[in-house]
FIKOLZA-1660 file (N, C-alpha, C; in steps of 0.1 Angstrom, whole numbers, plus 5000, padded with zeros to 4 digits):
% residues 192
   i   px   py   pz ch aa at
   1 3214 2917 1633  A  M  N
   1 3221 2927 1640  A  M CA
   1 3219 2941 1635  A  M  C
   2 3220 2942 1622  A  R  N
   2 3219 2956 1616  A  R CA
   2 3205 2962 1618  A  R  C
   3 3194 2954 1617  A  P  N
   3 3181 2960 1620  A  P CA
   3 3180 2966 1634  A  P  C
   4 3186 2959 1644  A  L  N
   4 3186 2963 1657  A  L CA
   4 3193 2976 1659  A  L  C
   5 3205 2977 1653  A  I  N
   5 3213 2990 1653  A  I CA
   5 3205 3001 1647  A  I  C
   6 3199 2999 1635  A  L  N
   6 3191 3009 1629  A  L CA
   6 3180 3013 1637  A  L  C
   7 3173 3004 1644  A  F  N
   7 3162 3007 1653  A  F CA
   7 3166 3016 1664  A  F  C
   8 3178 3012 1670  A  L  N
   8 3183 3020 1682  A  L CA
   8 3187 3034 1677  A  L  C
   9 3193 3035 1665  A  M  N
   9 3197 3048 1660  A  M CA
   9 3184 3057 1658  A  M  C
  10 3174 3051 1652  A  L  N
  10 3162 3058 1649  A  L CA
  10 3155 3062 1662  A  L  C
  11 3155 3053 1672  A  S  N
  11 3149 3056 1685  A  S CA
  11 3157 3068 1692  A  S  C
  12 3170 3068 1692  A  L  N
  12 3178 3078 1698  A  L CA
  12 3175 3092 1690  A  L  C
  13 3175 3091 1677  A  T  N
  13 3173 3103 1669  A  T CA
  13 3160 3109 1672  A  T  C
  14 3149 3101 1672  A  S  N
  14 3136 3107 1674  A  S CA
  14 3134 3112 1689  A  S  C
  15 3140 3105 1699  A  S  N
  15 3138 3110 1712  A  S CA
  15 3147 3123 1714  A  S  C
  16 3158 3124 1707  A  Y  N
  16 3166 3136 1708  A  Y CA
  16 3159 3148 1702  A  Y  C
  17 3153 3146 1690  A  S  N
  17 3146 3157 1684  A  S CA
  17 3133 3161 1692  A  S  C
  18 3127 3151 1699  A  F  N
  18 3116 3154 1707  A  F CA
  18 3120 3163 1719  A  F  C
  19 3131 3159 1726  A  S  N
  19 3135 3167 1737  A  S CA
  19 3140 3181 1733  A  S  C
  20 3147 3182 1722  A  T  N
  20 3151 3195 1717  A  T CA
  20 3139 3204 1714  A  T  C
  21 3128 3198 1708  A  E  N
  21 3116 3205 1704  A  E CA
  21 3110 3211 1717  A  E  C
  22 3110 3203 1728  A  N  N
  22 3104 3208 1740  A  N CA
  22 3112 3219 1746  A  N  C
  23 3125 3219 1745  A  K  N
  23 3134 3229 1751  A  K CA
  23 3132 3242 1743  A  K  C
  24 3130 3241 1730  A  T  N
  24 3129 3254 1722  A  T CA
  24 3115 3259 1721  A  T  C
  25 3105 3252 1727  A  S  N
  25 3092 3258 1726  A  S CA
  25 3091 3271 1734  A  S  C
  26 3085 3281 1728  A  T  N
  26 3085 3294 1735  A  T CA
  26 3073 3296 1744  A  T  C
  27 3075 3300 1756  A  P  N
  27 3064 3302 1765  A  P CA
  27 3056 3314 1761  A  P  C
  28 3044 3315 1764  A  Q  N
  28 3035 3326 1760  A  Q CA
  28 3039 3338 1768  A  Q  C
  29 3038 3350 1762  A  T  N
  29 3041 3362 1768  A  T CA
  29 3030 3366 1777  A  T  C
  30 3033 3372 1789  A  K  N
  30 3023 3376 1799  A  K CA
  30 3025 3391 1802  A  K  C
  31 3013 3397 1804  A  V  N
  31 3013 3412 1807  A  V CA
  31 3004 3413 1820  A  V  C
  32 3009 3421 1829  A  K  N
  32 3002 3424 1841  A  K CA
  32 2996 3438 1840  A  K  C
  33 2983 3439 1842  A  L  N
  33 2976 3452 1843  A  L CA
  33 2974 3455 1858  A  L  C
  34 2981 3465 1863  A  Q  N
  34 2980 3469 1877  A  Q CA
  34 2969 3479 1877  A  Q  C
  35 2957 3476 1883  A  T  N
  35 2946 3485 1883  A  T CA
  35 2943 3490 1897  A  T  C
  36 2934 3500 1898  A  T  N
  36 2930 3505 1911  A  T CA
  36 2922 3495 1919  A  T  C
  37 2917 3484 1913  A  L  N
  37 2910 3473 1920  A  L CA
  37 2919 3461 1923  A  L  C
  38 2931 3460 1916  A  G  N
  38 2939 3449 1918  A  G CA
  38 2946 3445 1905  A  G  C
  39 2954 3435 1905  A  D  N
  39 2962 3430 1893  A  D CA
  39 2954 3420 1885  A  D  C
  40 2956 3422 1872  A  I  N
  40 2951 3412 1862  A  I CA
  40 2963 3408 1853  A  I  C
  41 2965 3395 1852  A  V  N
  41 2976 3389 1844  A  V CA
  41 2969 3383 1831  A  V  C
  42 2974 3387 1820  A  I  N
  42 2969 3382 1807  A  I CA
  42 2980 3374 1800  A  I  C
  43 2977 3363 1795  A  E  N
  43 2986 3355 1787  A  E CA
  43 2983 3357 1772  A  E  C
  44 2993 3362 1765  A  L  N
  44 2990 3365 1751  A  L CA
  44 2993 3353 1742  A  L  C
  45 2986 3352 1731  A  N  N
  45 2987 3341 1722  A  N CA
  45 2993 3346 1708  A  N  C
  46 3007 3346 1708  A  S  N
  46 3013 3352 1696  A  S CA
  46 3013 3342 1684  A  S  C
  47 3011 3329 1687  A  Q  N
  47 3010 3319 1676  A  Q CA
  47 2997 3322 1668  A  Q  C
  48 2986 3324 1675  A  K  N
  48 2973 3325 1668  A  K CA
  48 2970 3339 1664  A  K  C
  49 2976 3349 1671  A  A  N
  49 2973 3363 1668  A  A CA
  49 2986 3372 1668  A  A  C
  50 2995 3369 1659  A  P  N
  50 3008 3376 1659  A  P CA
  50 3008 3391 1657  A  P  C
  51 3000 3395 1648  A  V  N
  51 2998 3410 1645  A  V CA
  51 2992 3417 1657  A  V  C
  52 2982 3411 1663  A  T  N
  52 2975 3417 1674  A  T CA
  52 2984 3418 1686  A  T  C
  53 2991 3407 1689  A  V  N
  53 2999 3406 1701  A  V CA
  53 3011 3416 1699  A  V  C
  54 3017 3417 1687  A  S  N
  54 3028 3426 1685  A  S CA
  54 3023 3441 1687  A  S  C
  55 3011 3444 1682  A  N  N
  55 3005 3457 1684  A  N CA
  55 3003 3460 1699  A  N  C
  56 2997 3451 1706  A  F  N
  56 2994 3453 1720  A  F CA
  56 3007 3455 1728  A  F  C
  57 3017 3447 1725  A  L  N
  57 3030 3449 1732  A  L CA
  57 3037 3462 1729  A  L  C
  58 3035 3468 1717  A  K  N
  58 3040 3481 1715  A  K CA
  58 3034 3491 1724  A  K  C
  59 3021 3490 1726  A  Y  N
  59 3015 3499 1735  A  Y CA
  59 3019 3497 1750  A  Y  C
  60 3021 3484 1754  A  V  N
  60 3026 3481 1767  A  V CA
  60 3040 3487 1769  A  V  C
  61 3049 3484 1760  A  E  N
  61 3063 3488 1761  A  E CA
  61 3065 3503 1761  A  E  C
  62 3056 3511 1755  A  T  N
  62 3057 3525 1755  A  T CA
  62 3050 3532 1766  A  T  C
  63 3043 3524 1775  A  G  N
  63 3036 3530 1786  A  G CA
  63 3023 3536 1783  A  G  C
  64 3018 3533 1770  A  F  N
  64 3006 3539 1766  A  F CA
  64 2994 3537 1775  A  F  C
  65 2993 3524 1780  A  Y  N
  65 2981 3521 1788  A  Y CA
  65 2982 3526 1802  A  Y  C
  66 2993 3531 1807  A  N  N
  66 2994 3536 1820  A  N CA
  66 2985 3549 1822  A  N  C
  67 2976 3548 1831  A  G  N
  67 2967 3560 1833  A  G CA
  67 2954 3559 1825  A  G  C
  68 2952 3549 1817  A  T  N
  68 2940 3548 1810  A  T CA
  68 2929 3540 1819  A  T  C
  69 2917 3541 1815  A  T  N
  69 2906 3536 1823  A  T CA
  69 2899 3524 1815  A  T  C
  70 2892 3516 1823  A  F  N
  70 2882 3508 1818  A  F CA
  70 2869 3517 1817  A  F  C
  71 2867 3522 1805  A  H  N
  71 2857 3532 1803  A  H CA
  71 2843 3527 1800  A  H  C
  72 2841 3514 1797  A  R  N
  72 2828 3509 1793  A  R CA
  72 2827 3495 1799  A  R  C
  73 2818 3493 1808  A  I  N
  73 2816 3480 1814  A  I CA
  73 2801 3476 1814  A  I  C
  74 2799 3465 1808  A  I  N
  74 2785 3459 1807  A  I CA
  74 2785 3445 1813  A  I  C
  75 2780 3444 1826  A  P  N
  75 2780 3431 1832  A  P CA
  75 2773 3421 1824  A  P  C
  76 2779 3409 1824  A  G  N
  76 2774 3398 1816  A  G CA
  76 2778 3399 1801  A  G  C
  77 2786 3409 1798  A  F  N
  77 2790 3411 1784  A  F CA
  77 2805 3413 1784  A  F  C
  78 2810 3425 1787  A  M  N
  78 2825 3427 1786  A  M CA
  78 2829 3440 1793  A  M  C
  79 2842 3441 1796  A  A  N
  79 2848 3453 1802  A  A CA
  79 2858 3458 1792  A  A  C
  80 2856 3471 1787  A  Q  N
  80 2865 3477 1777  A  Q CA
  80 2873 3488 1782  A  Q  C
  81 2886 3488 1778  A  G  N
  81 2895 3498 1782  A  G CA
  81 2906 3501 1772  A  G  C
  82 2916 3509 1776  A  G  N
  82 2928 3511 1768  A  G CA
  82 2928 3523 1759  A  G  C
  83 2918 3532 1760  A  G  N
  83 2918 3543 1750  A  G CA
  83 2917 3557 1755  A  G  C
  84 2912 3558 1768  A  F  N
  84 2909 3571 1773  A  F CA
  84 2916 3573 1787  A  F  C
  85 2920 3585 1790  A  D  N
  85 2926 3588 1803  A  D CA
  85 2914 3591 1813  A  D  C
  86 2917 3594 1825  A  V  N
  86 2906 3596 1835  A  V CA
  86 2898 3608 1832  A  V  C
  87 2902 3617 1824  A  N  N
  87 2894 3629 1820  A  N CA
  87 2887 3626 1807  A  N  C
  88 2887 3614 1802  A  F  N
  88 2880 3610 1790  A  F CA
  88 2886 3617 1778  A  F  C
  89 2899 3619 1779  A  Q  N
  89 2907 3624 1767  A  Q CA
  89 2912 3612 1760  A  Q  C
  90 2908 3611 1747  A  K  N
  90 2913 3600 1739  A  K CA
  90 2928 3601 1736  A  K  C
  91 2935 3590 1738  A  K  N
  91 2949 3590 1735  A  K CA
  91 2952 3588 1721  A  K  C
  92 2963 3594 1716  A  S  N
  92 2967 3592 1702  A  S CA
  92 2973 3578 1700  A  S  C
  93 2969 3571 1689  A  T  N
  93 2972 3557 1687  A  T CA
  93 2981 3555 1675  A  T  C
  94 2986 3543 1674  A  L  N
  94 2993 3539 1661  A  L CA
  94 2983 3536 1651  A  L  C
  95 2987 3533 1639  A  N  N
  95 2978 3529 1628  A  N CA
  95 2970 3517 1631  A  N  C
  96 2957 3516 1626  A  P  N
  96 2949 3504 1628  A  P CA
  96 2956 3491 1622  A  P  C
  97 2952 3480 1628  A  I  N
  97 2958 3467 1624  A  I CA
  97 2948 3458 1617  A  I  C
  98 2954 3448 1610  A  K  N
  98 2946 3438 1603  A  K CA
  98 2938 3430 1614  A  K  C
  99 2925 3427 1611  A  N  N
  99 2917 3419 1620  A  N CA
  99 2921 3404 1619  A  N  C
 100 2924 3398 1630  A  E  N
 100 2928 3384 1631  A  E CA
 100 2917 3376 1638  A  E  C
 101 2905 3379 1635  A  S  N
 101 2894 3372 1642  A  S CA
 101 2893 3357 1637  A  S  C
 102 2898 3355 1625  A  N  N
 102 2897 3341 1619  A  N CA
 102 2909 3333 1623  A  N  C
 103 2912 3333 1636  A  N  N
 103 2924 3326 1641  A  N CA
 103 2921 3313 1649  A  N  C
 104 2908 3310 1650  A  G  N
 104 2904 3298 1658  A  G CA
 104 2901 3301 1673  A  G  C
 105 2905 3312 1678  A  L  N
 105 2902 3316 1692  A  L CA
 105 2888 3322 1693  A  L  C
 106 2881 3318 1704  A  K  N
 106 2868 3322 1706  A  K CA
 106 2867 3333 1717  A  K  C
 107 2857 3341 1716  A  N  N
 107 2854 3351 1726  A  N CA
 107 2847 3345 1738  A  N  C
 108 2854 3337 1745  A  N  N
 108 2849 3330 1757  A  N CA
 108 2852 3338 1769  A  N  C
 109 2845 3334 1780  A  R  N
 109 2848 3341 1793  A  R CA
 109 2862 3342 1796  A  R  C
 110 2867 3354 1800  A  G  N
 110 2881 3355 1804  A  G CA
 110 2891 3358 1793  A  G  C
 111 2886 3358 1780  A  T  N
 111 2895 3361 1769  A  T CA
 111 2896 3376 1767  A  T  C
 112 2907 3380 1761  A  I  N
 112 2909 3394 1758  A  I CA
 112 2908 3396 1742  A  I  C
 113 2901 3406 1738  A  S  N
 113 2899 3408 1723  A  S CA
 113 2901 3423 1720  A  S  C
 114 2903 3426 1707  A  M  N
 114 2905 3439 1703  A  M CA
 114 2891 3446 1700  A  M  C
 115 2890 3458 1706  A  A  N
 115 2878 3466 1702  A  A CA
 115 2880 3472 1689  A  A  C
 116 2870 3475 1682  A  R  N
 116 2871 3481 1668  A  R CA
 116 2858 3488 1665  A  R  C
 117 2858 3495 1654  A  T  N
 117 2845 3501 1649  A  T CA
 117 2839 3491 1639  A  T  C
 118 2829 3495 1631  A  G  N
 118 2823 3487 1622  A  G CA
 118 2832 3482 1611  A  G  C
 119 2843 3489 1609  A  N  N
 119 2853 3484 1599  A  N CA
 119 2862 3473 1606  A  N  C
 120 2862 3461 1600  A  P  N
 120 2869 3450 1607  A  P CA
 120 2884 3453 1609  A  P  C
 121 2890 3461 1601  A  D  N
 121 2905 3464 1602  A  D CA
 121 2907 3478 1609  A  D  C
 122 2900 3481 1619  A  S  N
 122 2901 3494 1625  A  S CA
 122 2906 3494 1640  A  S  C
 123 2910 3482 1645  A  A  N
 123 2915 3481 1659  A  A CA
 123 2928 3489 1660  A  A  C
 124 2929 3496 1672  A  T  N
 124 2942 3503 1675  A  T CA
 124 2947 3498 1689  A  T  C
 125 2942 3505 1699  A  A  N
 125 2947 3502 1713  A  A CA
 125 2937 3496 1722  A  A  C
 126 2924 3500 1719  A  Q  N
 126 2913 3495 1729  A  Q CA
 126 2911 3480 1728  A  Q  C
 127 2908 3475 1739  A  F  N
 127 2906 3460 1741  A  F CA
 127 2894 3458 1750  A  F  C
 128 2890 3446 1751  A  F  N
 128 2879 3442 1761  A  F CA
 128 2882 3428 1766  A  F  C
 129 2877 3426 1778  A  I  N
 129 2877 3413 1784  A  I CA
 129 2863 3407 1785  A  I  C
 130 2861 3395 1780  A  N  N
 130 2847 3389 1779  A  N CA
 130 2843 3384 1793  A  N  C
 131 2831 3388 1797  A  Y  N
 131 2825 3383 1810  A  Y CA
 131 2819 3369 1808  A  Y  C
 132 2815 3366 1796  A  T  N
 132 2808 3353 1793  A  T CA
 132 2812 3349 1779  A  T  C
 133 2808 3337 1775  A  D  N
 133 2810 3332 1761  A  D CA
 133 2802 3341 1752  A  D  C
 134 2808 3350 1745  A  N  N
 134 2801 3359 1735  A  N CA
 134 2803 3353 1721  A  N  C
 135 2795 3343 1718  A  N  N
 135 2796 3337 1705  A  N CA
 135 2793 3346 1694  A  N  C
 136 2784 3356 1696  A  S  N
 136 2780 3365 1685  A  S CA
 136 2792 3374 1681  A  S  C
 137 2803 3374 1688  A  L  N
 137 2815 3382 1685  A  L CA
 137 2825 3374 1677  A  L  C
 138 2823 3361 1676  A  N  N
 138 2833 3352 1669  A  N CA
 138 2832 3353 1654  A  N  C
 139 2843 3350 1647  A  Y  N
 139 2843 3349 1633  A  Y CA
 139 2834 3337 1629  A  Y  C
 140 2826 3338 1619  A  P  N
 140 2824 3348 1609  A  P CA
 140 2813 3358 1611  A  P  C
 141 2809 3359 1624  A  A  N
 141 2798 3369 1627  A  A CA
 141 2801 3383 1623  A  A  C
 142 2793 3392 1626  A  Q  N
 142 2795 3406 1623  A  Q CA
 142 2798 3409 1608  A  Q  C
 143 2789 3405 1600  A  R  N
 143 2791 3407 1585  A  R CA
 143 2804 3401 1580  A  R  C
 144 2806 3388 1583  A  G  N
 144 2817 3381 1577  A  G CA
 144 2830 3383 1585  A  G  C
 145 2830 3390 1596  A  S  N
 145 2842 3392 1604  A  S CA
 145 2838 3389 1618  A  S  C
 146 2847 3393 1628  A  G  N
 146 2844 3391 1642  A  G CA
 146 2854 3400 1649  A  G  C
 147 2855 3397 1662  A  Y  N
 147 2864 3404 1671  A  Y CA
 147 2876 3395 1675  A  Y  C
 148 2888 3400 1672  A  A  N
 148 2900 3392 1673  A  A CA
 148 2904 3389 1688  A  A  C
 149 2903 3377 1692  A  V  N
 149 2909 3372 1705  A  V CA
 149 2924 3371 1704  A  V  C
 150 2931 3376 1714  A  F  N
 150 2946 3375 1713  A  F CA
 150 2952 3370 1726  A  F  C
 151 2944 3366 1736  A  G  N
 151 2949 3361 1749  A  G CA
 151 2938 3358 1758  A  G  C
 152 2942 3356 1771  A  K  N
 152 2932 3352 1781  A  K CA
 152 2937 3356 1795  A  K  C
 153 2928 3359 1804  A  V  N
 153 2932 3363 1818  A  V CA
 153 2935 3350 1825  A  V  C
 154 2947 3349 1830  A  I  N
 154 2952 3337 1838  A  I CA
 154 2952 3340 1853  A  I  C
 155 2952 3352 1857  A  E  N
 155 2951 3356 1871  A  E CA
 155 2944 3369 1872  A  E  C
 156 2935 3370 1882  A  G  N
 156 2928 3382 1885  A  G CA
 156 2914 3383 1878  A  G  C
 157 2908 3372 1874  A  M  N
 157 2895 3373 1868  A  M CA
 157 2885 3377 1879  A  M  C
 158 2888 3375 1892  A  D  N
 158 2880 3380 1903  A  D CA
 158 2880 3395 1903  A  D  C
 159 2891 3402 1898  A  I  N
 159 2892 3416 1897  A  I CA
 159 2883 3421 1886  A  I  C
 160 2884 3414 1875  A  V  N
 160 2875 3417 1863  A  V CA
 160 2860 3416 1867  A  V  C
 161 2857 3406 1875  A  D  N
 161 2843 3404 1880  A  D CA
 161 2839 3415 1889  A  D  C
 162 2849 3420 1897  A  Q  N
 162 2846 3431 1906  A  Q CA
 162 2842 3444 1898  A  Q  C
 163 2848 3446 1887  A  M  N
 163 2845 3457 1878  A  M CA
 163 2831 3458 1875  A  M  C
 164 2825 3446 1872  A  A  N
 164 2811 3445 1868  A  A CA
 164 2801 3450 1879  A  A  C
 165 2806 3450 1892  A  K  N
 165 2798 3454 1903  A  K CA
 165 2798 3469 1906  A  K  C
 166 2807 3476 1899  A  V  N
 166 2808 3491 1900  A  V CA
 166 2797 3497 1893  A  V  C
 167 2789 3506 1899  A  P  N
 167 2778 3512 1893  A  P CA
 167 2782 3520 1880  A  P  C
 168 2774 3520 1870  A  T  N
 168 2778 3527 1858  A  T CA
 168 2767 3537 1854  A  T  C
 169 2770 3546 1845  A  G  N
 169 2761 3556 1840  A  G CA
 169 2766 3563 1828  A  G  C
 170 2760 3574 1824  A  N  N
 170 2764 3581 1812  A  N CA
 170 2775 3592 1815  A  N  C
 171 2784 3594 1806  A  H  N
 171 2794 3605 1807  A  H CA
 171 2795 3611 1794  A  H  C
 172 2787 3622 1792  A  G  N
 172 2787 3629 1779  A  G CA
 172 2780 3619 1769  A  G  C
 173 2787 3616 1758  A  R  N
 173 2781 3607 1748  A  R CA
 173 2784 3593 1751  A  R  C
 174 2791 3590 1762  A  F  N
 174 2795 3576 1765  A  F CA
 174 2785 3570 1775  A  F  C
 175 2782 3557 1773  A  Q  N
 175 2773 3550 1781  A  Q CA
 175 2781 3538 1788  A  Q  C
 176 2775 3533 1799  A  N  N
 176 2780 3522 1807  A  N CA
 176 2794 3525 1812  A  N  C
 177 2796 3538 1817  A  V  N
 177 2808 3543 1822  A  V CA
 177 2808 3541 1837  A  V  C
 178 2818 3534 1843  A  P  N
 178 2819 3533 1858  A  P CA
 178 2819 3546 1865  A  P  C
 179 2810 3548 1875  A  K  N
 179 2809 3560 1882  A  K CA
 179 2822 3563 1891  A  K  C
 180 2828 3552 1895  A  T  N
 180 2841 3554 1901  A  T CA
 180 2852 3548 1891  A  T  C
 181 2861 3557 1887  A  A  N
 181 2871 3553 1877  A  A CA
 181 2879 3541 1881  A  A  C
 182 2880 3531 1871  A  I  N
 182 2888 3520 1872  A  I CA
 182 2900 3522 1863  A  I  C
 183 2911 3525 1869  A  V  N
 183 2923 3529 1862  A  V CA
 183 2934 3518 1860  A  V  C
 184 2939 3517 1849  A  I  N
 184 2951 3509 1847  A  I CA
 184 2963 3518 1851  A  I  C
 185 2968 3515 1863  A  E  N
 185 2979 3524 1867  A  E CA
 185 2992 3521 1860  A  E  C
 186 2994 3508 1857  A  K  N
 186 3006 3504 1849  A  K CA
 186 3003 3491 1842  A  K  C
 187 3008 3490 1830  A  A  N
 187 3008 3477 1822  A  A CA
 187 3022 3473 1821  A  A  C
 188 3025 3461 1826  A  L  N
 188 3039 3456 1826  A  L CA
 188 3041 3443 1819  A  L  C
 189 3051 3442 1811  A  L  N
 189 3055 3430 1804  A  L CA
 189 3062 3421 1815  A  L  C
 190 3057 3409 1817  A  L  N
 190 3063 3400 1827  A  L CA
 190 3075 3393 1821  A  L  C
 191 3086 3391 1828  A  T  N
 191 3097 3384 1823  A  T CA
 191 3094 3369 1822  A  T  C
 192 3100 3362 1813  A  Q  N
 192 3096 3348 1811  A  Q CA
 192 3107 3339 1817  A  Q  C
% end
């Protein structure tokens, strides 16, 4: 009789903790980029890239991305934005963040990553969306580092693909600039 009671108690305890665990699991944060071509919804991965997601959300919450452009688009590679307004004035940013490229996430099609200079820990506000699986950008590439993936497009990849069809050219020292500006009109944190 006692083993049966113990078994029932253990069964109830384990199923209770399982259901509690499911109820407390946090949904991933989502951000909508309202662009002149349409909306793009990005799901952020704060478990794998907590520093990067926190940084990105600071820019979203302060309205930093509103009025910025996708200023560099290379079909078959990536679309980069988040640093310049429509007049190519660079916006003032927060301090650079630690590179989280060693988080297990890959620069696959539809993922969003931080843009940076040759210094691995130089990312600020600029990001890019991958058009294809860019394995050369993954950790430990790029002299022992990589480009930190921190989320993925879950709606609007067709909009990202439309960007690649916009003719590009040079604008001063910048290359691969869309000839028709693709503007992030508003970046919004979606309620969960």
